[in-house]
C-alpha positions in Angstrom: 0.0 0.0 0.0 1.3 3.5 -0.9 1.5 6.3 1.6 -1.2 8.1 -0.5 -3.5 5.0 -0.2 -2.9 4.8 3.5 -3.6 8.5 4.0 -6.8 8.2 1.9 -8.0 5.2 3.8 -7.5 6.8 7.3 -9.1 10.0 6.0 -12.4 8.1 5.9 -12.1 7.7 9.8 -11.8 11.5 10.4 -14.2 12.9 12.9 -15.2 16.3 11.4 -18.9 17.0 12.3 -18.4 20.7 12.4 -16.2 21.5 9.3 -17.0 18.3 7.4 -13.4 18.7 6.1 -11.7 15.3 6.5 -7.9 15.0 6.3 -5.7 12.0 6.4 -2.0 11.6 6.8 0.4 8.7 6.6 4.1 8.7 7.2 6.9 6.2 6.8 9.9 5.8 9.0 13.4 4.9 7.7 12.8 1.4 8.9 9.6 1.1 6.7 7.0 1.4 9.5 3.8 3.3 8.4 1.9 5.4 10.9 -1.4 7.1 10.1 -3.6 9.9 11.5 -6.8 11.8 10.8 -8.2 15.0 12.0 -10.5 14.9 15.1 -12.8 17.8 16.0 -14.9 18.5 19.1 -17.4 21.0 20.2 -15.0 22.9 22.5 -12.3 22.9 19.8 -14.1 22.7 16.5 -11.0 23.2 14.4 -9.8 20.0 16.1 -6.5 18.2 15.9 -4.7 17.8 12.7 -4.1 14.5 10.7 -0.3 15.1 10.6 -0.2 15.5 14.4 -2.1 12.3 14.8 0.3 10.4 12.5 3.2 11.8 14.4 1.7 10.9 17.8 1.1 7.3 16.5 4.7 7.1 15.4 5.9 8.3 18.8 3.5 5.9 20.6 5.1 3.0 18.6 8.6 4.1 19.7 9.7 5.6 16.4 11.3 9.0 16.1 12.1 9.8 12.5 10.0 10.5 9.4 11.4 9.4 6.1 8.4 10.6 4.1 4.9 11.9 4.7 1.7 12.3 2.7 -1.4 14.3 3.5 -4.7 14.1 1.6 -7.9 16.1 1.7 -11.0 16.7 -0.5 -9.9 20.1 -1.6 -9.6 21.9 -5.0 -5.8 22.2 -4.4 -3.4 20.2 -2.2 -3.7 21.4 1.4 -0.5 22.3 3.3 -0.2 21.4 6.9 -0.9 24.1 9.5 2.0 26.0 11.1 2.0 23.8 14.2 2.1 20.6 12.1 4.9 22.0 10.0 7.0 22.5 13.1 6.1 19.0 14.3 7.1 17.5 11.0 10.4 19.4 11.0 11.0 18.1 14.6 11.1 14.5 13.3 12.2 14.9 9.7 15.4 16.1 8.0 15.1 19.2 5.8 15.4 17.0 2.6 12.4 14.7 3.5 9.7 14.8 0.9 6.2 15.9 1.9 3.5 15.0 -0.6 0.2 17.0 -0.5 -2.7 15.4 -2.3 -6.3 16.0 -3.2 -8.9 13.2 -3.4 -9.2 13.9 -7.2 -5.6 13.2 -7.9 -3.7 16.5 -7.7 -0.4 16.3 -6.0 2.3 18.7 -4.8 5.7 17.5 -3.6 8.0 19.6 -1.5 10.7 19.1 1.0 10.4 19.9 4.7 12.8 22.8 4.2 10.5 24.2 1.5 7.5 23.6 3.7 9.0 25.5 6.7 11.8 27.8 5.8 13.5 29.3 8.9 12.5 26.4 11.1 13.0 26.8 14.8 15.5 24.2 16.0 17.2 23.2 19.2 20.3 25.2 18.0 18.3 28.3 18.7 18.4 27.4 22.4 22.1 26.9 22.6 22.6 29.7 25.2 20.1 28.3 27.7 
């Protein structure tokens, strides 16, 4: 199964009763493990949690700590980029050259690197004096 297929499949499990905007994400580790996540909304926080954050949480829960590639899919006219918080989370676990594939359910695709997705990323090096 491709990462796109895994992301599309988990997207169907999204809980989005307020926005009706379902998003799925799948990532692969360097060892080949695949972790998935979907967005989850609730009445107190209708924008909910993001699919990318869910996939990263699943990866960490499994004991993995590195993203080799990631794919995000949504039913949108154009590929949807991760929110700012998820961009930072992706950058925390992926090297700058890791490919992020953004997809629509009707087949559009945009590929970019983590460095392109989040230029000027905040890293541990910024805290070197603390």
